[in-house]
Backbone as a chain_set.jsonl record, in Angstrom:
{"seq": "XXXXXXXXXXXXXXXXXXXXXXXXXXXXXXXXXXXXXXXXXXXXXXXXXXXXXXXXXXXXXXXXXXXXXXXXXXXXXXXXXXXXXXXXXXXXXXXXXXXXXXXXXXXXXXXXXXXXXXXXXXXXXXXXXXXXXXXXXXXXXXXXXXXXXXXXXXXXXXXXXXXXXXXXXXXXXXXXXXXXXXXXXXXXXXXXXXXXXXX", "coords": {"N": [[-14.983, 9.159, -2.33], [-13.188, 7.404, -4.806], [-10.927, 4.756, -4.952], [-8.26, 2.901, -6.504], [-6.575, 0.194, -5.542], [-3.576, -1.76, -5.438], [-1.167, -4.472, -5.409], [2.068, -6.071, -5.409], [2.546, -6.427, -8.199], [4.759, -6.881, -9.819], [5.765, -6.299, -12.431], [4.026, -7.631, -14.117], [2.446, -8.325, -17.11], [-0.167, -9.208, -17.466], [-1.348, -8.412, -15.034], [-1.122, -5.635, -15.349], [-2.81, -5.228, -17.567], [-5.298, -5.959, -16.492], [-5.558, -4.076, -14.452], [-5.577, -1.701, -15.948], [-8.002, -2.003, -17.35], [-9.817, -1.802, -15.22], [-9.323, 0.832, -14.425], [-10.17, 2.276, -16.68], [-12.882, 1.534, -16.776], [-13.889, 2.209, -14.175], [-12.874, 4.704, -13.448], [-11.173, 5.757, -11.203], [-10.337, 8.049, -8.494], [-7.869, 8.023, -7.386], [-4.82, 6.195, -7.375], [-3.231, 3.446, -5.746], [-0.302, 1.889, -4.757], [0.862, -0.91, -3.032], [3.461, -1.759, -2.974], [6.265, -3.634, -4.433], [6.411, -3.274, -7.325], [8.254, -4.094, -9.118], [10.64, -6.669, -10.204], [12.881, -7.488, -8.116], [13.995, -4.926, -8.514], [14.239, -4.876, -11.295], [12.544, -3.824, -14.198], [11.271, -1.72, -13.019], [11.27, 0.871, -14.064], [9.67, 0.633, -16.436], [7.247, -0.114, -15.282], [6.717, 2.154, -13.757], [6.347, 4.073, -15.791], [4.024, 3.038, -16.922], [2.044, 3.275, -14.822], [2.129, 5.997, -14.422], [1.029, 6.932, -16.746], [-1.733, 7.239, -16.692], [-2.502, 9.668, -15.801], [-3.335, 10.256, -13.2], [-3.144, 10.77, -9.664], [-0.806, 8.674, -8.095], [-0.095, 6.84, -5.412], [2.78, 5.511, -3.906], [4.625, 2.95, -2.272], [7.744, 1.41, -1.323], [8.22, -2.084, -1.898], [9.527, -5.253, -0.831], [11.043, -5.703, -3.015], [12.038, -3.374, -4.025], [14.173, -0.567, -3.342], [14.138, 2.077, -0.879], [15.327, 4.36, -1.902], [15.21, 3.963, -4.674], [12.445, 4.117, -5.179], [11.991, 6.73, -4.363], [13.497, 8.172, -6.297], [12.193, 7.425, -8.702], [9.713, 8.51, -8.328], [10.238, 11.2, -8.287], [10.938, 11.545, -10.904], [8.61, 11.023, -12.433], [5.611, 12.724, -12.89], [3.037, 12.061, -11.872], [3.41, 10.177, -9.94], [3.668, 9.512, -6.519], [5.676, 9.512, -3.747], [5.028, 7.692, -0.996], [6.316, 6.592, 1.108], [7.116, 6.573, 4.485], [5.71, 8.908, 4.739], [3.013, 11.277, 4.062], [-0.247, 11.962, 2.625], [-2.875, 14.029, 1.632], [-6.293, 14.004, 0.742], [-9.402, 15.199, 0.021], [-11.525, 14.16, 2.588], [-9.685, 12.471, 3.677], [-6.712, 11.054, 5.039], [-3.783, 9.847, 4.071], [-1.271, 7.57, 4.912], [1.96, 6.057, 4.618], [4.209, 3.247, 4.752], [6.865, 1.441, 3.64], [8.776, -1.441, 2.43], [10.197, -4.201, 4.351], [8.451, -7.169, 5.525], [9.352, -9.56, 6.392], [9.817, -9.687, 9.086], [8.83, -9.913, 12.515], [8.916, -7.711, 14.162], [9.455, -4.323, 13.326], [11.802, -2.11, 13.589], [12.496, 0.363, 12.404], [10.026, 1.244, 11.451], [8.625, 1.488, 13.871], [9.983, 3.593, 15.121], [9.398, 5.641, 13.298], [6.565, 5.692, 13.535], [6.19, 6.548, 16.171], [6.931, 9.244, 16.09], [5.211, 10.093, 14.12], [2.477, 9.644, 14.768], [1.411, 11.767, 16.487], [1.012, 13.751, 14.545], [-1.145, 13.155, 12.978], [-4.104, 14.313, 11.607], [-7.004, 14.89, 13.492], [-9.476, 15.379, 12.429], [-9.59, 14.089, 10.027], [-10.069, 11.064, 8.075], [-8.166, 8.225, 8.55], [-6.05, 6.407, 6.358], [-4.032, 3.669, 5.997], [-1.112, 2.503, 4.464], [0.895, -0.23, 3.786], [3.552, -2.653, 3.258], [4.126, -5.29, 4.263], [2.067, -7.951, 5.563], [-0.464, -7.65, 8.134], [-0.055, -8.602, 11.479], [-1.66, -11.48, 12.87], [-3.977, -11.632, 11.346], [-6.192, -12.645, 8.624], [-4.678, -12.143, 6.471], [-2.018, -12.577, 6.969], [-1.775, -15.188, 7.503], [-0.157, -18.028, 6.926], [0.576, -21.185, 5.881], [-0.653, -22.174, 8.159], [0.326, -20.578, 10.172], [0.874, -17.42, 11.79], [2.516, -14.859, 10.198], [3.029, -12.191, 10.0], [3.408, -8.622, 10.641], [3.896, -7.344, 13.801], [4.425, -4.817, 14.75], [3.073, -3.011, 13.039], [0.472, -3.795, 13.553], [0.12, -2.9, 16.194], [0.29, -0.153, 15.743], [-2.04, 0.238, 14.24], [-3.985, -0.437, 16.115], [-3.682, 1.705, 17.855], [-4.176, 3.998, 16.268], [-6.474, 3.566, 14.762], [-7.303, 3.333, 11.864], [-9.532, 3.834, 9.013], [-9.148, 2.191, 6.916], [-6.801, -0.28, 5.944], [-4.199, -1.11, 3.793], [-2.311, -3.7, 2.378], [0.251, -6.112, 1.379], [2.441, -8.457, -0.009], [2.299, -11.325, 0.79], [1.596, -13.392, -1.626], [-0.117, -15.513, -1.729], [-2.312, -14.761, -0.285], [-3.695, -12.876, -1.677], [-6.356, -10.695, -2.325], [-7.72, -11.282, -0.019], [-9.449, -10.259, 2.996], [-9.916, -8.681, 6.211], [-10.956, -7.777, 9.55], [-9.94, -5.438, 12.016], [-11.2, -4.694, 14.812], [-13.0, -1.912, 14.003], [-11.605, -1.435, 11.712], [-10.991, -2.005, 8.334], [-8.987, -4.379, 6.798], [-7.013, -5.092, 4.041], [-5.751, -7.046, 1.363], [-5.147, -6.092, -1.733], [-4.225, -7.418, -3.981], [-2.585, -8.331, -7.156], [-4.176, -7.754, -9.366], [-5.695, -5.646, -8.679], [-8.026, -3.631, -6.763], [-11.085, -2.023, -6.521], [-12.12, 0.501, -4.345], [-14.489, 2.184, -2.476], [-14.355, 5.081, -0.703], [-15.928, 6.609, 1.948]], "CA": [[-13.787, 9.071, -3.183], [-12.946, 6.054, -5.313], [-9.514, 4.439, -5.148], [-7.883, 1.592, -7.032], [-5.372, -0.26, -4.847], [-2.985, -2.997, -5.98], [0.1, -4.825, -4.778], [2.814, -7.218, -5.926], [2.334, -6.597, -9.644], [6.013, -7.483, -10.318], [5.891, -6.079, -13.891], [3.181, -8.586, -14.831], [1.641, -7.751, -18.192], [-1.563, -9.544, -17.188], [-1.801, -7.514, -13.969], [-1.264, -4.301, -15.937], [-4.007, -5.238, -18.417], [-6.479, -5.985, -15.624], [-5.637, -2.779, -13.773], [-5.978, -0.713, -16.959], [-9.437, -2.184, -17.599], [-10.535, -1.258, -14.065], [-9.191, 2.29, -14.459], [-11.038, 2.773, -17.762], [-14.28, 1.298, -16.406], [-14.31, 2.791, -12.895], [-12.356, 6.069, -13.34], [-10.882, 6.092, -9.8], [-9.722, 9.346, -8.209], [-6.536, 7.831, -6.826], [-4.232, 4.858, -7.469], [-2.352, 3.162, -4.609], [0.516, 0.68, -4.837], [1.382, -1.385, -1.741], [4.835, -2.232, -3.131], [6.673, -4.682, -5.384], [6.117, -2.998, -8.731], [9.333, -4.661, -9.937], [11.243, -7.939, -9.823], [14.206, -7.126, -7.595], [14.326, -3.648, -9.172], [14.106, -4.98, -12.756], [11.225, -3.463, -14.693], [10.674, -0.618, -12.26], [11.075, 2.002, -14.981], [8.51, 0.392, -17.306], [6.052, -0.081, -14.433], [6.489, 3.558, -13.416], [5.765, 4.705, -16.987], [2.65, 2.533, -17.062], [1.133, 3.867, -13.844], [2.125, 7.443, -14.626], [0.34, 7.262, -18.002], [-3.173, 7.441, -16.508], [-2.697, 11.057, -15.393], [-4.013, 10.265, -11.906], [-2.166, 10.609, -8.595], [-0.539, 7.281, -7.75], [0.706, 6.756, -4.197], [3.633, 4.326, -3.996], [5.617, 2.634, -1.253], [8.597, 0.305, -1.766], [8.054, -3.411, -1.317], [10.839, -5.841, -0.577], [11.745, -5.796, -4.303], [12.594, -2.062, -4.357], [14.743, 0.18, -2.225], [13.516, 3.377, -0.622], [15.94, 5.344, -2.807], [14.682, 3.73, -6.019], [11.086, 4.662, -5.243], [12.134, 8.183, -4.276], [13.972, 8.676, -7.595], [11.205, 7.215, -9.759], [8.601, 9.441, -8.075], [10.705, 12.525, -8.711], [11.004, 11.538, -12.373], [7.281, 10.977, -13.047], [4.814, 13.74, -12.19], [1.841, 11.536, -11.214], [3.796, 9.209, -8.919], [3.901, 10.18, -5.232], [6.359, 8.64, -2.792], [4.309, 7.719, 0.278], [7.097, 5.912, 2.152], [7.379, 7.444, 5.647], [5.168, 10.186, 4.297], [1.553, 11.347, 4.095], [-0.905, 12.613, 1.487], [-4.259, 14.332, 1.987], [-7.24, 14.226, -0.346], [-10.758, 15.299, 0.563], [-11.585, 13.946, 4.038], [-8.845, 11.318, 3.997], [-5.291, 11.265, 5.321], [-3.1, 8.607, 3.723], [0.123, 7.478, 5.321], [2.532, 4.811, 4.133], [5.546, 2.811, 5.149], [7.132, 0.251, 2.851], [9.83, -2.428, 2.721], [9.787, -5.208, 5.331], [7.755, -8.351, 5.052], [9.954, -10.783, 6.911], [10.107, -9.557, 10.517], [7.723, -9.688, 13.438], [9.098, -6.339, 14.611], [10.156, -3.432, 12.401], [12.266, -0.984, 14.422], [12.41, 1.615, 11.645], [8.628, 1.673, 11.446], [8.242, 1.889, 15.228], [10.532, 4.946, 15.329], [8.591, 6.525, 12.463], [5.213, 5.791, 14.088], [6.231, 7.324, 17.415], [6.95, 10.661, 15.715], [4.153, 10.39, 13.156], [1.127, 9.573, 15.349], [0.889, 13.077, 16.914], [0.751, 14.643, 13.403], [-2.343, 12.722, 12.248], [-5.213, 15.234, 11.899], [-8.15, 14.19, 14.08], [-10.679, 15.608, 11.626], [-9.493, 13.304, 8.8], [-10.126, 9.606, 8.164], [-6.838, 7.695, 8.262], [-5.849, 5.214, 5.531], [-2.644, 3.254, 6.193], [-0.61, 1.627, 3.404], [2.162, -0.863, 4.12], [3.786, -3.803, 2.378], [3.996, -6.552, 5.001], [0.738, -8.173, 6.129], [-0.635, -7.304, 9.545], [-0.014, -9.798, 12.323], [-2.875, -12.001, 13.494], [-5.125, -11.48, 10.45], [-6.271, -13.627, 7.532], [-3.733, -11.749, 5.439], [-0.659, -13.037, 7.297], [-1.891, -16.605, 7.816], [0.554, -18.779, 5.896], [0.938, -22.524, 6.371], [-1.243, -22.287, 9.488], [1.055, -19.746, 11.131], [0.825, -15.982, 11.536], [3.875, -14.449, 9.849], [2.983, -10.767, 9.679], [4.137, -7.622, 11.423], [3.261, -6.93, 15.058], [4.616, -3.363, 14.893], [1.987, -2.306, 12.35], [-0.767, -4.102, 14.281], [0.041, -1.983, 17.337], [-0.002, 1.17, 15.176], [-3.455, 0.228, 13.852], [-4.779, -0.424, 17.348], [-3.599, 3.049, 18.442], [-4.648, 5.076, 15.39], [-7.804, 3.197, 14.267], [-7.598, 3.755, 10.482], [-10.74, 3.265, 8.414], [-8.718, 1.191, 5.936], [-5.388, -0.63, 5.862], [-3.864, -1.853, 2.577], [-0.996, -4.337, 2.463], [0.455, -7.17, 0.387], [3.597, -9.313, 0.245], [1.98, -12.749, 0.679], [0.804, -13.578, -2.845], [-1.128, -16.541, -1.454], [-3.469, -14.152, 0.369], [-4.231, -11.798, -2.518], [-7.812, -10.591, -2.344], [-8.317, -11.538, 1.293], [-9.667, -9.109, 3.858], [-10.213, -8.99, 7.608], [-11.266, -6.584, 10.339], [-9.359, -5.232, 13.343], [-12.296, -3.868, 15.338], [-13.732, -1.283, 12.899], [-10.675, -1.187, 10.604], [-10.919, -2.991, 7.26], [-7.619, -4.682, 6.373], [-7.217, -5.696, 2.731], [-4.686, -7.275, 0.382], [-5.882, -5.901, -2.989], [-3.72, -8.32, -5.011], [-1.971, -7.721, -8.343], [-5.177, -7.313, -10.357], [-6.271, -4.397, -8.195], [-9.344, -3.641, -6.127], [-11.76, -0.73, -6.412], [-12.655, 0.726, -3.006], [-15.157, 3.478, -2.308], [-14.164, 5.668, 0.617], [-17.018, 7.567, 2.225]], "C": [[-13.549, 7.611, -3.563], [-11.45, 5.843, -5.526], [-9.368, 3.075, -5.813], [-6.553, 1.222, -6.393], [-4.89, -1.564, -5.463], [-1.665, -3.251, -5.28], [0.751, -5.988, -5.508], [2.542, -7.48, -7.413], [3.574, -7.166, -10.339], [6.126, -7.438, -11.85], [5.003, -7.007, -14.719], [2.316, -7.883, -15.881], [0.156, -8.013, -17.955], [-2.128, -8.643, -16.094], [-2.031, -6.111, -14.517], [-2.526, -4.203, -16.795], [-5.268, -5.169, -17.558], [-6.668, -4.656, -14.893], [-6.105, -1.696, -14.74], [-7.477, -0.796, -17.234], [-10.261, -1.593, -16.46], [-10.476, 0.274, -14.056], [-10.122, 2.893, -15.507], [-12.512, 2.661, -17.365], [-14.727, 2.126, -15.212], [-13.881, 4.246, -12.694], [-12.082, 6.471, -11.888], [-10.211, 7.456, -9.666], [-8.248, 9.209, -7.86], [-6.099, 6.384, -7.018], [-3.286, 4.671, -6.283], [-1.631, 1.839, -4.817], [1.067, 0.34, -3.456], [2.754, -2.043, -1.89], [5.008, -3.373, -4.124], [6.119, -4.456, -6.793], [7.071, -3.759, -9.646], [9.661, -6.087, -9.517], [12.68, -7.654, -9.406], [14.798, -5.956, -8.385], [14.216, -3.7, -10.693], [12.67, -4.667, -13.16], [10.56, -2.317, -13.955], [10.368, 0.569, -13.163], [9.832, 1.819, -15.848], [7.206, 0.405, -16.501], [5.697, 1.355, -14.056], [5.841, 4.302, -14.59], [4.305, 4.316, -17.137], [1.707, 3.24, -16.094], [1.077, 5.387, -13.921], [1.222, 7.846, -15.795], [-1.142, 7.581, -17.829], [-3.517, 8.856, -16.053], [-3.578, 11.161, -14.145], [-2.943, 10.162, -10.825], [-2.034, 9.134, -8.214], [0.418, 7.254, -6.558], [1.48, 5.443, -4.201], [4.501, 4.193, -2.75], [6.519, 1.525, -1.807], [8.166, -1.003, -1.116], [9.426, -3.966, -0.982], [11.64, -6.03, -1.861], [12.314, -4.457, -4.758], [13.218, -1.438, -3.12], [13.974, 1.489, -2.049], [14.033, 4.422, -1.605], [15.416, 5.19, -4.226], [13.281, 4.321, -6.172], [11.121, 6.185, -5.18], [12.519, 8.774, -5.634], [12.908, 8.559, -8.675], [10.021, 8.166, -9.583], [8.981, 10.882, -8.41], [10.642, 12.634, -10.232], [9.624, 11.645, -13.03], [6.283, 11.791, -12.226], [3.613, 13.19, -11.428], [2.14, 10.532, -10.102], [4.209, 9.941, -7.648], [4.505, 9.177, -4.251], [5.692, 8.756, -1.426], [5.116, 7.063, 1.404], [7.495, 6.9, 3.252], [6.861, 8.851, 5.377], [3.639, 10.15, 4.378], [1.035, 12.122, 2.879], [-2.361, 12.832, 1.893], [-5.09, 14.567, 0.739], [-8.646, 14.137, 0.229], [-10.712, 15.076, 2.078], [-10.641, 12.847, 4.514], [-7.368, 11.702, 4.099], [-4.587, 9.923, 5.125], [-1.676, 8.636, 4.278], [0.665, 6.108, 4.925], [3.906, 4.524, 4.702], [5.815, 1.471, 4.475], [8.292, -0.587, 3.344], [9.304, -3.478, 3.709], [9.147, -6.426, 4.689], [8.268, -9.646, 5.644], [10.167, -10.778, 8.424], [8.841, -9.333, 11.326], [7.725, -8.243, 13.931], [9.884, -5.55, 13.579], [10.548, -2.172, 13.168], [12.152, 0.357, 13.705], [10.977, 2.144, 11.646], [8.21, 2.17, 12.822], [8.761, 3.288, 15.555], [9.738, 5.979, 14.539], [7.223, 6.766, 13.104], [5.17, 6.672, 15.333], [6.198, 8.822, 17.126], [5.724, 11.049, 14.897], [2.771, 10.49, 13.797], [0.602, 10.944, 15.806], [0.541, 14.025, 15.76], [-0.526, 14.28, 12.651], [-3.508, 13.653, 12.599], [-6.462, 14.488, 12.37], [-9.407, 14.324, 13.234], [-10.692, 14.801, 10.327], [-9.646, 11.81, 9.089], [-8.775, 9.054, 7.717], [-6.915, 6.44, 7.388], [-4.361, 4.884, 5.599], [-2.25, 2.238, 5.133], [0.754, 1.091, 3.807], [2.358, -2.072, 3.218], [3.544, -5.132, 3.096], [2.574, -6.724, 5.533], [0.712, -7.916, 7.633], [-0.762, -8.583, 10.383], [-1.398, -10.175, 12.866], [-4.122, -11.872, 12.659], [-5.136, -12.606, 9.412], [-5.207, -13.356, 6.468], [-2.315, -12.215, 5.716], [-0.647, -14.526, 7.664], [-1.289, -17.418, 6.667], [1.02, -20.099, 6.49], [0.553, -22.677, 7.85], [-0.428, -21.593, 10.576], [0.866, -18.281, 10.771], [2.252, -15.471, 11.371], [3.962, -12.968, 9.502], [3.728, -9.904, 10.675], [3.322, -7.168, 12.636], [3.359, -5.423, 15.254], [3.478, -2.582, 14.241], [0.637, -2.597, 13.003], [-0.943, -3.132, 15.448], [-0.271, -0.556, 16.891], [-1.486, 1.277, 14.836], [-4.351, 0.296, 15.093], [-4.783, 0.96, 18.002], [-4.318, 4.094, 17.594], [-6.027, 4.826, 14.782], [-8.103, 3.722, 12.849], [-8.939, 3.189, 10.009], [-10.378, 2.127, 7.469], [-7.215, 0.983, 6.038], [-5.189, -1.482, 4.611], [-2.465, -2.43, 2.723], [-0.898, -5.443, 1.421], [1.461, -8.192, 0.849], [3.312, -10.808, 0.112], [1.042, -12.945, -0.509], [-0.347, -14.556, -2.611], [-2.413, -15.955, -0.882], [-4.049, -12.972, -0.406], [-5.752, -11.854, -2.536], [-8.477, -10.812, -1.007], [-8.486, -10.241, 2.086], [-10.046, -9.574, 5.257], [-10.585, -7.681, 8.299], [-10.442, -6.606, 11.623], [-10.267, -4.203, 14.017], [-13.038, -3.237, 14.163], [-12.86, -0.996, 11.679], [-10.717, -2.327, 9.599], [-9.469, -3.143, 6.821], [-7.714, -5.522, 5.103], [-5.905, -5.88, 1.976], [-5.346, -7.187, -0.987], [-5.412, -6.783, -4.134], [-3.214, -7.59, -6.247], [-2.961, -7.249, -9.4], [-5.889, -6.042, -9.933], [-7.685, -4.543, -7.658], [-9.874, -2.211, -6.066], [-12.388, -0.631, -5.019], [-13.281, 2.116, -2.963], [-14.99, 3.946, -0.876], [-15.224, 6.736, 0.848], [-16.847, 8.16, 3.613]], "O": [[-13.692, 6.708, -2.74], [-10.787, 6.64, -6.19], [-10.239, 2.212, -5.698], [-5.529, 1.85, -6.661], [-5.685, -2.37, -5.946], [-1.109, -2.361, -4.637], [0.072, -6.792, -6.147], [2.336, -8.623, -7.823], [3.447, -7.862, -11.346], [6.531, -8.415, -12.481], [5.223, -7.146, -15.922], [1.557, -6.966, -15.568], [-0.681, -7.147, -18.211], [-3.256, -8.163, -16.207], [-3.027, -5.47, -14.184], [-3.23, -3.194, -16.748], [-6.192, -4.413, -17.859], [-7.789, -4.174, -14.735], [-6.941, -0.865, -14.383], [-8.146, 0.232, -17.338], [-11.287, -0.957, -16.7], [-11.46, 0.934, -13.72], [-10.783, 3.9, -15.253], [-13.293, 3.585, -17.591], [-15.822, 2.688, -15.224], [-14.456, 4.949, -11.862], [-12.686, 7.42, -11.389], [-9.595, 7.953, -10.609], [-7.472, 10.151, -8.016], [-6.893, 5.459, -6.849], [-2.619, 5.616, -5.861], [-2.26, 0.802, -5.028], [1.662, 1.186, -2.789], [3.165, -2.808, -1.018], [4.044, -3.984, -4.584], [5.455, -5.319, -7.368], [6.747, -4.037, -10.8], [9.05, -6.64, -8.603], [13.58, -7.588, -10.243], [15.937, -6.002, -8.851], [14.109, -2.649, -11.326], [11.714, -5.162, -12.564], [9.41, -1.978, -14.235], [9.317, 1.198, -13.032], [9.028, 2.742, -15.982], [6.18, 0.881, -16.987], [4.525, 1.728, -14.037], [4.898, 5.07, -14.399], [3.455, 5.152, -17.44], [0.669, 3.753, -16.514], [0.082, 5.994, -13.526], [0.711, 8.965, -15.832], [-1.752, 8.143, -18.738], [-4.692, 9.202, -15.932], [-4.443, 12.03, -14.046], [-1.917, 9.52, -11.051], [-3.033, 8.437, -8.035], [1.592, 7.601, -6.683], [0.911, 4.384, -4.467], [5.04, 5.175, -2.239], [6.09, 0.772, -2.681], [7.796, -1.036, 0.057], [10.387, -3.207, -0.863], [12.79, -6.466, -1.812], [13.006, -4.402, -5.774], [12.835, -1.746, -1.991], [13.262, 1.94, -2.946], [13.274, 5.264, -2.084], [15.199, 6.188, -4.913], [12.975, 4.952, -7.184], [10.356, 6.852, -5.876], [11.932, 9.765, -6.069], [12.731, 9.476, -9.476], [9.399, 8.58, -10.562], [8.123, 11.684, -8.776], [10.328, 13.693, -10.775], [9.483, 12.288, -14.07], [6.13, 11.577, -11.023], [3.2, 13.786, -10.433], [1.23, 10.087, -9.402], [5.006, 10.878, -7.695], [3.919, 8.133, -3.967], [5.78, 9.797, -0.774], [4.642, 6.99, 2.537], [8.124, 7.924, 2.988], [7.491, 9.845, 5.737], [3.049, 9.124, 4.72], [1.781, 12.833, 2.206], [-3.004, 11.931, 2.432], [-4.656, 15.236, -0.198], [-9.026, 13.139, 0.841], [-9.941, 15.735, 2.775], [-10.782, 12.347, 5.63], [-6.862, 12.544, 3.358], [-4.77, 8.989, 5.906], [-0.965, 9.629, 4.121], [-0.072, 5.122, 4.9], [4.655, 5.426, 5.077], [5.1, 0.494, 4.698], [8.735, -0.475, 4.487], [8.092, -3.619, 3.876], [9.281, -6.675, 3.491], [7.688, -10.709, 5.424], [10.647, -11.764, 8.983], [7.909, -8.659, 10.886], [6.67, -7.63, 14.095], [10.863, -6.046, 13.022], [9.727, -1.277, 13.371], [11.766, 1.362, 14.303], [10.745, 3.34, 11.82], [7.508, 3.176, 12.926], [8.063, 4.077, 16.192], [9.44, 7.061, 15.043], [6.775, 7.908, 13.205], [4.232, 7.446, 15.525], [5.526, 9.58, 17.824], [5.252, 12.184, 14.967], [1.974, 11.341, 13.403], [-0.557, 11.259, 15.537], [-0.161, 15.013, 15.978], [-0.949, 15.028, 11.769], [-3.865, 13.77, 13.772], [-6.917, 13.555, 11.708], [-10.303, 13.484, 13.311], [-11.685, 14.819, 9.6], [-9.388, 11.352, 10.202], [-8.296, 9.379, 6.631], [-7.719, 5.539, 7.631], [-3.523, 5.731, 5.29], [-2.944, 1.245, 4.919], [1.661, 1.858, 4.131], [1.443, -2.472, 2.498], [2.834, -5.997, 2.583], [1.939, -5.742, 5.916], [1.742, -7.961, 8.305], [-1.487, -9.511, 10.025], [-2.187, -9.318, 13.263], [-5.228, -11.988, 13.187], [-4.206, -13.41, 9.338], [-4.879, -14.232, 5.667], [-1.488, -12.25, 4.805], [0.381, -15.056, 8.086], [-1.852, -17.48, 5.574], [1.76, -20.128, 7.473], [1.302, -23.218, 8.662], [-0.484, -21.969, 11.747], [0.716, -17.935, 9.599], [3.088, -15.618, 12.263], [4.871, -12.547, 8.787], [4.561, -10.382, 11.444], [2.203, -6.673, 12.5], [2.474, -4.816, 15.858], [2.976, -1.613, 14.81], [-0.246, -1.74, 13.005], [-2.035, -2.605, 15.661], [-1.002, 0.166, 17.568], [-2.117, 2.297, 15.116], [-5.355, 1.008, 15.104], [-5.768, 1.348, 18.631], [-4.992, 4.973, 18.13], [-6.683, 5.766, 14.334], [-9.058, 4.476, 12.662], [-9.42, 2.188, 10.54], [-11.175, 1.217, 7.24], [-6.452, 1.936, 6.198], [-5.912, -2.453, 4.39], [-1.541, -1.733, 3.141], [-1.843, -5.686, 0.671], [1.36, -8.73, 1.952], [4.026, -11.498, -0.617], [-0.159, -12.693, -0.41], [-1.412, -14.438, -3.218], [-3.476, -16.568, -0.977], [-4.801, -12.167, 0.145], [-6.352, -12.91, -2.733], [-9.674, -10.561, -0.862], [-7.767, -9.264, 1.874], [-10.446, -10.721, 5.456], [-10.531, -6.611, 7.694], [-10.266, -7.656, 12.242], [-10.118, -2.998, 13.814], [-13.659, -3.962, 13.386], [-13.323, -0.382, 10.717], [-10.504, -3.484, 9.96], [-8.802, -2.158, 6.508], [-8.406, -6.539, 5.078], [-5.058, -4.987, 1.951], [-6.046, -8.121, -1.38], [-6.1, -6.899, -5.148], [-3.39, -6.378, -6.376], [-2.614, -6.423, -10.244], [-6.602, -5.429, -10.727], [-8.431, -5.444, -8.039], [-9.18, -1.302, -5.61], [-13.087, -1.539, -4.569], [-12.662, 3.1, -3.37], [-15.437, 3.279, 0.058], [-15.391, 7.649, 0.041], [-17.657, 8.985, 4.035]]}, "num_chains": 1, "name": "protein.A"}
């Protein structure tokens, strides 16, 4: 399965142009947003229209520029947009789960409560893909000004569940960077988007 993941587009026309070119060229099966489609909620409607227009399922979580309620409403309004916040989605052999918001705390209590209930529901026969907004603690993706500023709560979730892929964003400075947590690939796909083949 081929996916196109992106993050922190913030209504950028240039980002939209680059993503559109990748969609036309690569014809991905699934689009994934790691949050921050808007600028503090401004432009969310136009971004939603843009990503809905490709007639492909688009999984979305809120970044720190959108509220959970805003993403919920926009996904109800547009048929191809799927709210993945505190939710899951299955396609082929893959089980996608997402949790958005955050980006500024070492610990995220809301996520920890969600994870405790969610972990037992993950199907063992599926490959897990985890989508979040804040970078994962202790990786190249959260290294900012020679300090690790990511989320420890999501790191612990990854260590327990062992996803095949983790997608995140938030730190624009680390767009395009990737790292490994044992066998898990952790990636910030950036605003221009990244094509990933899941096998």
